[in-house]
C-alpha positions in Angstrom: 153.3 79.3 33.3 151.4 79.4 36.5 149.6 82.6 37.2 148.9 81.7 40.8 152.1 82.3 42.6 152.0 81.8 46.4 154.9 82.9 48.5 153.2 82.5 51.9 150.1 80.8 53.3 147.0 82.8 52.8 146.7 85.1 54.5 150.4 85.9 55.0 151.9 87.8 58.0 151.1 91.2 56.6 147.6 90.0 55.7 147.0 88.7 59.1 148.0 92.0 60.7 145.7 93.9 58.3 142.8 91.6 59.1 143.3 92.2 62.8 143.1 96.0 62.0 139.9 95.3 60.1 138.5 93.4 63.0 139.2 96.3 65.4 138.2 99.2 63.0 135.3 97.9 60.9 131.8 96.7 62.0 131.6 92.9 62.6 128.6 92.8 60.2 130.7 93.7 57.2 131.3 90.3 55.8 134.1 89.1 53.5 134.3 85.9 51.4 138.1 85.7 51.6 140.9 86.7 53.9 142.8 88.3 51.0 144.3 91.8 51.6 144.9 93.5 48.3 148.0 95.4 47.3 147.2 95.8 43.5 145.1 94.3 40.8 145.3 94.2 37.0 143.2 92.3 34.5 142.2 89.0 36.2 145.1 89.1 38.6 145.2 90.3 42.2 148.3 90.6 44.4 148.0 90.6 48.2 150.2 92.6 50.5 152.4 89.6 51.2 153.4 89.4 47.5 151.1 86.5 46.6 149.7 86.5 43.0 146.1 85.3 42.7 143.4 84.8 40.1 140.1 86.5 40.5 136.9 84.5 39.8 134.7 86.8 41.9 135.2 90.0 39.8 134.0 92.3 42.6 130.7 90.4 42.5 130.3 91.2 38.9 131.9 94.7 39.1 135.0 94.1 37.1 133.9 92.8 33.7 136.5 94.9 31.8 139.2 93.8 34.2 141.0 95.4 37.1 142.8 98.7 36.4 141.7 98.8 32.8 144.1 101.1 30.9 141.5 103.2 29.1 139.5 103.6 32.3 142.5 104.6 34.4 143.7 107.1 31.8 140.2 108.7 31.5 140.1 109.1 35.3 143.5 110.7 35.3 142.6 113.1 32.6 139.4 114.1 34.4 141.3 114.6 37.7 143.5 117.1 36.0 140.4 119.1 35.0 138.1 119.0 38.1 136.8 116.4 40.5 133.2 117.4 41.0 131.0 120.5 41.1 127.7 118.7 41.8 125.1 118.1 39.1 122.5 119.9 41.3 124.6 123.1 41.0 126.2 122.9 37.5 125.9 121.0 34.3 128.6 118.4 33.9 129.4 117.3 30.3 130.6 113.7 31.3 127.2 113.2 32.8 125.5 114.2 29.5 127.9 112.0 27.5 127.2 109.0 29.7 123.4 109.6 29.8 123.3 109.8 26.0 125.3 106.7 25.6 123.1 104.7 28.0 119.9 106.1 26.3 121.2 104.9 22.9 122.1 101.4 24.2 119.0 100.6 26.3 116.4 98.5 24.4 113.2 100.3 23.1 112.4 102.5 20.1 111.2 105.4 22.2 112.8 108.5 23.8 114.8 107.8 26.9 116.4 109.7 29.7 119.0 108.7 32.3 119.5 109.6 36.0 122.8 108.8 37.5 123.5 107.8 41.1 126.3 106.1 43.2 125.2 102.6 44.0 122.8 99.9 42.8 120.6 100.3 45.8 120.3 104.1 45.1 119.4 103.4 41.5 116.8 100.9 42.4 115.3 103.2 44.9 115.1 106.0 42.4 113.6 103.7 39.8 110.8 102.6 42.2 110.2 106.1 43.4 109.9 107.5 39.8 107.5 104.7 39.0 105.4 105.5 42.0 105.4 109.2 41.0 104.5 108.5 37.4 101.7 106.0 38.1 100.4 107.7 41.3 100.3 104.3 42.9 102.2 102.8 45.9 102.4 99.0 45.5 105.4 97.1 44.1 105.7 93.5 43.1 109.0 91.7 43.5 110.2 88.1 43.6 111.6 85.5 46.0 115.3 85.1 45.6 115.7 88.7 44.5 118.5 91.0 45.7 117.9 94.7 45.1 120.0 96.4 47.8 120.4 97.4 51.5 118.6 100.7 51.8 115.2 100.6 53.6 113.2 100.4 50.4 115.6 98.1 48.5 116.1 95.9 51.6 112.3 95.6 51.7 112.5 94.3 48.1 115.4 92.0 48.8 114.3 88.4 49.6 117.0 86.5 51.6 115.9 87.2 55.1 118.4 85.7 57.5 121.5 87.1 55.7 120.3 90.5 54.8 117.1 91.5 56.6 117.1 89.9 60.1 116.9 92.6 62.8 116.5 95.5 60.5 112.7 95.7 60.3 110.1 97.1 60.0 110.1 97.4 56.3 108.4 99.5 53.6 104.7 98.6 53.2 102.8 97.8 50.0 105.5 95.5 48.7 104.3 92.1 47.5 106.5 89.1 46.8 105.8 86.0 44.8 108.0 83.0 43.9 110.3 83.2 40.8 110.6 80.3 38.4 113.5 78.0 39.3 113.6 75.2 36.7 116.2 73.3 38.7 113.9 73.1 41.7 110.8 72.5 39.6 107.7 70.5 40.4 108.0 66.7 39.9 106.0 65.5 37.0 105.8 68.9 35.2 107.8 69.6 32.0 109.7 72.9 31.9 106.9 74.4 29.7 104.2 73.2 32.2 106.2 74.5 35.1 106.5 78.0 33.6 102.8 77.9 32.7 102.1 77.0 36.4 104.1 80.1 37.5 102.2 82.3 35.1 99.0 81.0 36.6 100.3 81.8 40.1 101.1 85.3 39.0 97.5 85.8 37.9 96.3 84.3 41.2 98.5 86.8 43.1 96.5 89.6 41.5 93.5 88.1 43.3 95.0 86.9 46.6 97.6 89.6 47.2 97.3 92.8 45.2 95.1 94.5 42.7 97.3 95.0 39.6 95.7 98.4 39.1 97.4 99.3 42.5 100.8 98.4 41.3 103.3 101.1 40.4 106.0 98.7 39.3 107.1 95.1 38.8 110.8 94.8 39.4 112.8 91.7 38.4 116.3 90.6 37.7 116.4 89.0 34.2 119.0 86.7 35.7 118.8 86.5 39.5 122.3 87.2 41.0 122.4 86.6 44.7 119.4 84.2 44.2 121.6 81.8 42.3 122.1 82.8 38.7 118.6 81.8 37.7 117.7 83.0 34.2 114.1 84.1 34.1 112.3 82.1 31.3 111.5 84.4 28.3 107.9 83.3 28.4 107.6 84.5 32.0 109.2 87.9 31.2 106.8 88.3 28.2 103.9 87.6 30.6 105.1 90.3 32.9 105.4 92.7 30.0 101.9 91.9 28.9 100.6 92.4 32.5 102.4 95.7 32.8 101.0 96.9 29.4 97.4 95.8 30.4 97.4 97.6 33.8 99.7 100.5 33.2 102.5 99.1 35.5 106.1 100.2 35.1 108.3 97.2 34.2 111.7 97.6 35.9 114.6 95.4 35.0 117.4 95.2 37.6 120.5 94.6 35.5 123.0 95.5 38.2 124.8 92.2 38.3 123.6 90.4 35.1 124.0 93.5 32.8 127.1 95.2 31.3 127.8 92.4 28.9 128.1 89.6 31.4 125.6 87.3 29.6 126.8 88.0 26.1 124.5 90.9 25.4 124.9 94.4 26.9 121.7 93.8 28.9 120.6 90.3 29.9 116.9 91.1 29.2 117.8 91.4 25.5 118.0 87.6 25.3 114.2 87.5 25.8 113.3 90.3 23.4 111.3 92.0 26.2 111.7 95.8 26.5 111.4 97.1 30.0 110.2 100.6 30.8 113.2 101.2 33.1 116.6 99.5 33.3 118.8 99.9 36.4 122.6 99.5 35.8 125.6 99.6 38.2 128.6 97.4 39.0 130.5 96.8 35.8 129.4 99.9 34.0 131.8 101.8 36.3 134.7 99.4 36.1 135.2 99.7 39.8 134.1 103.3 40.3 130.9 103.9 42.3 128.2 104.8 39.7 124.8 103.6 38.8 122.1 104.6 36.3 118.3 104.6 35.9 117.5 104.6 32.2 113.9 104.7 31.1 111.1 106.0 29.0 111.4 109.8 28.9 107.8 110.4 30.0 108.3 108.2 33.1 111.7 109.7 33.9 110.3 113.2 33.6 107.4 112.6 36.0 108.9 113.8 39.3 108.7 117.5 40.1 111.7 119.8 39.7 114.1 119.0 42.5 112.4 115.6 43.1 115.5 113.5 42.1 119.2 113.9 42.4 122.0 113.8 45.0 125.3 115.5 45.8 127.6 112.8 44.2 125.2 111.5 41.5 127.0 111.9 38.1 130.5 112.4 39.5 132.5 113.3 36.4 135.4 111.1 37.5 133.0 108.1 37.7 131.2 109.1 34.5 134.4 109.1 32.4 135.3 105.7 33.8 131.9 104.4 32.9 132.0 105.9 29.4 135.3 104.0 28.6 134.0 100.8 30.2 130.8 100.9 28.2 132.6 101.6 25.0 134.6 98.4 25.6 131.7 96.3 26.8 129.4 97.2 23.9 132.0 96.2 21.2 131.5 93.2 19.1 134.9 91.8 20.1 134.2 92.1 23.8 130.7 90.4 23.6 132.2 87.7 21.5 134.8 87.1 24.1 132.1 86.9 26.8 130.5 84.0 24.9 133.9 82.3 24.4 134.7 82.5 28.2 131.2 81.5 29.0 131.2 78.5 26.7 134.6 77.4 28.0 133.2 77.5 31.6 130.0 75.8 30.6 131.7 72.8 29.0 134.0 72.4 32.0 131.2 72.6 34.5 129.0 70.2 32.6 132.0 67.8 32.8 132.2 68.3 36.5 128.5 67.6 36.9 128.9 64.2 35.3 131.9 63.5 37.5 131.1 64.8 41.0 127.8 63.7 42.6 127.9 66.6 45.1 127.2 69.0 42.2 123.4 69.2 41.8 123.3 71.7 38.9 125.4 74.0 36.8 123.7 76.9 35.0 123.9 80.4 33.7 124.1 82.5 30.5 127.2 83.8 28.8 130.1 84.2 31.3 127.6 84.4 34.3 128.0 80.8 35.5 127.2 79.0 38.7 127.6 75.6 40.5 125.0 74.4 42.9 126.1 71.9 45.6 123.7 69.4 47.2 123.8 66.6 49.7 121.7 64.3 47.5 120.9 64.8 43.8 117.5 63.2 44.1 116.3 65.3 47.1 118.3 68.3 46.0 118.9 69.2 49.6 121.3 72.2 49.7 124.8 71.8 51.1 125.9 75.3 52.3 128.6 73.8 54.6 130.2 72.0 51.7 130.1 75.1 49.5 131.9 77.2 52.1 134.5 74.4 52.5 135.2 74.3 48.8 135.5 78.1 48.6 138.0 78.2 51.5 140.0 75.5 49.9 140.1 77.2 46.5 141.0 80.6 48.1 143.8 79.0 50.1 145.2 77.8 46.7 145.0 81.3 45.2 141.6 81.7 43.7 139.2 84.5 44.7 135.6 83.2 45.0 132.2 84.0 46.5 129.0 82.2 47.2 125.5 82.7 46.0 122.0 81.2 46.1 119.0 81.4 48.3 120.4 78.6 50.4 124.1 79.8 50.2 125.0 76.5 48.5 126.3 77.8 45.2 129.6 79.2 43.9 129.3 81.9 41.3 131.9 82.4 38.6 132.3 86.0 37.5 135.9 86.3 36.2 136.8 89.5 34.4 136.1 88.9 30.7 139.6 90.0 29.9 140.9 86.8 31.5 143.2 84.8 29.2 142.4 81.2 28.2 145.4 80.0 30.2 144.3 81.9 33.3 140.8 80.6 33.0 142.0 77.0 32.6 144.3 77.4 35.7 141.6 78.9 37.8 139.1 76.2 36.9 141.6 73.5 37.7 142.1 75.0 41.2 138.4 74.9 41.7 138.1 71.4 40.5 140.9 70.2 42.8 139.0 71.8 45.7 135.8 70.0 44.7 137.6 66.7 44.3 139.1 67.0 47.7 135.7 67.8 49.2 134.2 64.8 47.6 137.0 62.5 48.7 136.5 63.6 52.3 132.8 62.8 52.1 133.5 59.4 50.6 136.0 58.6 53.4 133.5 59.8 56.0 130.8 57.6 54.5 133.2 54.6 54.6 133.6 54.2 50.9 
């Protein structure tokens, strides 16, 4: 059985009309990785308004780990709508807010009292986490990393690294933010082993405390345990342990941004758990809400309690409709069966991608943890020169054949694979075949162009 069923070219006539409406009604700067106009979605399947049935390997950029329109999530939302929509957590106490906070407090690593603040988006959660760290430490400086993506508000855009795509034209930015390179073992230093390379980065971190910022001025160090937009780069455990050591030594708040890599995507509820490092604050969003707009800042109680009364909060933070969705999603994600399925999906993808790497010279690297997997495309394996044009060509080809995909990477030369974890083995196999066919066609074009 084929799960991809195309009745028209993509986009079809209705889709083209809707895209014209989008062009006329929405800002030009609002990008889209596909020309698909959605009618409905369930599990790992998406139907467009022309009746085409597609497979989703983008997962809302990591937002749909439990699948589209999860039955338990939908029923919880419906039940809550029958009670009330929102009364504002700044006015009243909302029990779903309490339930979700207690759940996150219990799941977050660390044998110490924790508290949770809820917000609406990943950007908002990161901003709250940094502000709380500043308030607690009475310091202003923040250390972040090249390749990082933390959001699009003024503060989080200041933390975000990719300049031309996200930051160009929006300055000036928040001061007292310091950025250093993050380890990227694929693009390591010739002649250095992986251990030596990581040791080099630890040395550069220590040098930054001389050349860039006094560590005793730092309120926070914020890092994605696995960089998302930066190209699914897992941070080496030794490096995360070094950051933890530095934070302990100088009284710095360690913030882990788990917005894309968390919520079970890597095979543990939080990606940082693979390293054994315990952050002071963990920021969650995307898949904890199963498609609803919700985010969370969970951290040490004494840090979270630092701001004055009225210093945190917002009108929609802790919306009960979003909270009940998140509670159901988290119950599913934290289950042994779900996390086992994450590793099964991830291992299936890993084996397939490793086979492609051996077969297609245009693939420079394949990497990731659990079901958070990525392919990096290069013009030459020796020079590792990025090939963003090729990447876009492959995505367009795969989408035209019914597979939703999105790019990633500092150089926009990677394809990220974030299918809903509820995807079936048959759906996963079919989607991977569509992607391989697109890669094969792209390689054939290059061989013909080169005269081979």
